[in-house]
N, C-alpha and C positions, 0 to 999 in steps of 0.2 A: 504494501500500501503505501502511496506516496505520503509524505509529511502533511501535506494540507488535510488529506482525508483522515490522517490520523488524529490531527487536532480537531477536525469537526467529530469524529468519534469521542473523545475523551470529553469535550463540551456535553456533547449530545448525553453522554454517560453518566456525568457529573450533575447535569441538569435534571435529571430524571431518576435518579439514585435511590430515591426513596419513595417512587411512586408507586403505592400498591393498588389503587384502584383511581378512578376518573369520574366524575359526573359534570357535563358540559353540555352547552349549547352546540349543535351541529355548526361547524366553519372549519377554518384553517387549522387549528389547532387539534380538532377531533381528527383530521385527517393525518397530521404530524403522527399523532398515539398511535392511529390504525397503522399506519404504514412502518414505522420505526420500531414501535413496542406493542404489537399486537395480542402479546401473553397478557398487558396490564387490563384487568377487567374495566369495563366502561359503562356507563348510563348515559346514552346519546338523547336529548333532547332536540326534536325537530320540528319544523312547522310544516303542519299537514298540507300545506301550498306551497312548499317550495319544489326547488326541480330535482333533488336527488330522491330517489327509491329507497329510502333507509330500510324498510321490512327486506327488502332483497339482498341488502349488504348486510344488514343483520343474518340473514339466513345463510348467506355464503360465509361469513367469519363463522359463524356457528358450526357449521357443516366441518369446519376445519379445527374444531375443539376450542376455538376463544369464544371468551365470554364476555359478549358485548349483549346488552339490552337497548332498544329503542323505543322510545315513549313521544308520539304524537302529540301536537297540541294547535289549536289556533285558537283566534277570538273567541269564539263561544264556551271556551274548555272551561270549567268550574277548576279554580285556580286551589280551592280546599282539596278537591279529589286530585288534582294533578301533583300536589304535595304528598299527598298521602301515598301515591302509586309510586313517585319517586322513592320516597322513604321505604316501602315494602321491596321495591325492585332492587335498591341499592344493598337492604341486607341478604339477596341472593348472591350479592356478587362474591361472596368469601365462601 
């Protein structure tokens, strides 16, 4: 590996060294975690009207043995129920 690539990997490993799980809204950071650390369990919140097909992405990753859960929401979502679903789903990560 080139020295530049070794430095990049070292920075990556030090940034995420203690990451045991992730809960976040779908976006760039989600894709970084999925591609660089697919073994880190994740709950991904996504907008039902978005362009990505998170149900398909979740199914593909889970078929490879990775622990990701995707939860859709939109402007009609009851936020209390969404919070409860996030909490219950995050407990399944471990």
